[in-house]
NUDO-883020 format. One record per residue: x, y, z of N, C-alpha, C in turn; residue in one letter. Coordinates in pm, whole numbers, plus 50000, padded with zeros to 5 digits. Layout:
# NUDO-883020
XYZXYZXYZA
...
This chain:
# NUDO-883020
555490951939884554910939239877555060938339706M
555010943539691554430943039536555270944839410R
556850954839448557560950039397558550939939445Y
558290934239581558370923139582558420911339470G
557430908839430556920899539366557350905939127K
557620916139156557680916339002559380921039026A
560160920139097561420910739087562080895739073I
561320892539194560730873539160560410869438983W
559030880738945559560875138815560040876138725A
560750887238775561750891738646563140878438661A
563470879938778564510870938783563950862938724A
563400853938751562740841038730562230837238571L
561990845238433562440858738364563210853738286A
564480858838355565560861538332566580843138331A
565670837838390566800822838412566010811138317V
564950814538294564290806938194564500811938048F
564590825738077565260829537915566950824237906A
567680827137965569030816837955568670807337946A
568200795538010568740777038021567760776837948G
566430782137925565300765237837565680768737703C
566100763237624565830758237493567220754737454G
568450762737498569030764037477570340753537439Q
570870746237385571790740937469573470746237479P
573440736637542574650737837655576210738937575G
577030750137596578090749337554579280735637551R
579900732237463580770721637407581960727037427I
583080728537500584340725437516585090717137483D
585850716937372587010709537367586580700037261G
585350703537144584150697537061585170686536999P
586420689736917587040681136908587850669736875A
588120671037065588630662137156588350649937103A
589410636637086590050627937105590460615237162K
589940609637171590510597937293591130594437187L
592260580737234593270569437158592430563437088P
592890568636946592750562436822593030543036854P
591710538136785591930520436805591950516436893G
591280526936988591340521237112590440509437173E
590580495337195589580486637209588610485737364S
587360485337377586500484637503587430485237614S
588050466637602588640459337729589800475837733P
590240478837655591920489937658591240501037711A
589350504737660589500520137763589150515637877Y
588820504937886587940496938064589060502438149L
590610491738086591800494038180592360506338221D
591910517038102593130525938120591990538138208R
590180533238199590160546338296590070538838428V
589310530438418589680520538546591240531238654A
592200527238524593430531938682593000549238703S
592620557938624592310568738680592210571538753G
591690588438831591790594738993590930596138909K
589890600638819589390605838847588300605338639T
587210598738612586990601438453586960612238413V
587180616138302586760630738202585420632538136S
584660639438127582940638138025583450632337904E
584160630237876584540629437718584800609637762N
585880604537873585390587637879584000586037920D
583510594837966582680589138090581130592537934A
581260602437853580760593537723580730580837610A
581980582837576582280567337541582010558337640R
581800556337770581380548137850579740547937877G
579280555437882577630557537843577510549937663I
578070556737598577640547737428577670533837424L
579190531537506578930518837520578400506537590L
578030512137723576950510037773575650503337693L
575140509537638573890516137543574170506037411L
575120502237348575480493537249576610487337188D
577320490537308578320481837274579430482037189G
579110496637161580460504437087580500519437089Q
581400527537020581170542637013581790546036831D
580920549036810581410550736640581710570436618P
581820575736757582180590836736583430591136755A
583670597036674585260599836662585560613836742G
584840621536771584940636736856584500631336969T
584880645337103583360644437247582680656437184F
582260661837020581180662836998580160654436971Q
580850647036872579570635136798579080627136949Q
580130627337075579470613637159578660622037201R
578510638437231577550646937314576130649237265V
576080650437141575220645737015574330640237025E
575360624537001574520611636977574340613837149A
573810617637281573710616737412573030628237432L
572660636937382571440648237367570910643037244R
570910634837137569630631337128568370619637157A
569920612137222568680602137293568000607237444R
568540617037445568000624937535568800623437683G
570040609737692570880606537799571300619437844I
571720633337803572100641437872571130656137872V
570610661937969569910673437941570750680737883D
570030689537775570640698337632571010708537673A
570690714537774571080728237872572130727737916S
573150711037959574280713038014575660717837919W
575930721238042577690727837941578580715437965D
579460717737858580630698037863581810706537798F
582810697137882584130704137838585160688137825Q
585410682137740586220673137705586580667537827A
587780679337875588910671537991588170678238153D
587250682138147586790684838295585980670238363R
586190666738499586250655138617584660655838538D
583900645438557582780642638570582330640838695L
580880641838693580810641438875579900639938875T
579760629539050578680623639061577100628838977R
576870641938992575380637638988575360640738817G
576520645538694576100641738577575610621838554K
576970616838623576660604438588575530595738702L
574770602438741573260598638843572640601038731A
572140614538627571420612838594571630609238393Y
572940605338412573220598238228572230582738291M
572630577138397572410561138394571260561938418I
570710571338472569130564738536568810567738407W
568590576338319568450579238177567900571438082R
569840566438105569630553238019569320538638053A
568830535938156568190528038259566450531538201C
566750538938239564950541338195564850539538329K
564860541338415564590535538604562950543738611L
562570536738708560870541638718561780558038852P
560870564638884561330572738985560460574639128G
561510577539185560760579239285559240591539303G
558280595339418557670608539418558190618139386V
559650621239426559810634139375560500635539288T
560930629539144561490623039067560210621338937L
558670616939007558270615538946557450633538912T
557210639239056556710655339062557690665038977L
558750664238986559660674939007560470671138853A
560340654338777561290656338699562760658038730G
563660648338601565080641438633566320657838721P
566730656238789567590664238814569130658538831S
569970661638844571170651038886570890651039014Q
570630660939104570580657839266569340644939300R
568350647039277567220638639255567840623839174Y
568170623339064568740618339032569660602939119C
570880609539156571800605939189571460597539393L
570540604539447569670599239538568630591039475R
568030588039427567470578539356568760564939363E
569150565639247570310559339254571460553739374L
571270563039513571670562539630570560542939683Q
569410553339645568570541839747568740525339641Y
569060525139529568390517339462570000506439530R
571070512839492572470502339544572970509039393G
573130514539307574110516639208574690523439248F
574970530939342576310541239387576220547039511M
577350548839553577430546839678576750559439735A
576770567239891577000574939966577730589439871E
577200598639901578480613739836577480623939783G
577880638239744577540643339711577670646339516T
577240653739485576620651439353577880662739296M
578710668539323579130677339286580650670439308F
581150657439351581770651139388582790645339266T
583640648739184584630639539098584590621739113P
584110610838982583610602538994585200590638963V
585690587639073586730576439027586230569338925S
587780561838813587810554438778587040540738766G
587450537738945586920529738963585250523338954M
585160543339058583740537439079582230542638918E
582990550338854582610547538730582430535438686F
583340525038694583470513338632582730505838743L
581900506038812581310499438897579870499938866A
579660520538860578260522038831577630514638673V
578740513638634578350506638432578450492638466L
579240485338567578250471538538577560473238625T
577460479338720575090478738752574620481538631R
574660491238607573700497938499573570486138349A
574560477038337575220465638254574010454438321D
573960451438424573900442138471571980443338481H
571690453838512570220462338572569730461338379Y
570620466838284569520464538127569460453238123L
570170443738162570320432038123568830423138208Q
568670421038296568050415238392567160420038473T
567200437838442565680439438521566210438738734G
567410437538756567450433938885568970441738917Q
569070451338981570390454639028571280451839084V
572340445839116572750438839227573250442739377P
572710432939448572860437639578574580440639605E
575000449839591576740448439628576800459539740V
575970476739732576180480639797574790483739916L
574000468939936573150473740024572160484540035G
571390484339906570510491639848569330481339802G
568330490039819567010480039766567210466839702T
568430468639537568050460639503566770453639437G
566930440939338565200436439350564670445839244G
563600441739157563190452539055562240463039155A
562500472438994561780484539030560420488539131P
């Protein structure tokens, strides 16, 4: 029993040493999106995609929050989102990797400054619990956190988030609780 506790403590220390306080890796930091692309052109391009890349998702979140994306590269987008606490500092990013539903849920939860339920309040935000909260509230449809986000789903979630930021209400499209938080 004594060795079991020592092994558990060593494993826990290794996890914390590897993941705490160190920023995650950014692959493809110089990746750019189409030059001079207007917001409507961006939305059309993303909507027609089977999946959304992390680079396109970062642009979408910046457009949601600021109405513009002044960043020229993927690294600048990620750094802007990290500085605002929209993405977890320990996450790894890859410009051309598909965005997962868990990452999207976390970013939307943070961007909208949504109050959390009991689990989010006690455990803090995670991709899993943010997804569950957004599904409960009607921002996102049912599904798992590792599923890639389609272009249409991404735009639907951005639209609901924009509506929430403007009105404090979630549109009752998905049959969630809707209403005020």
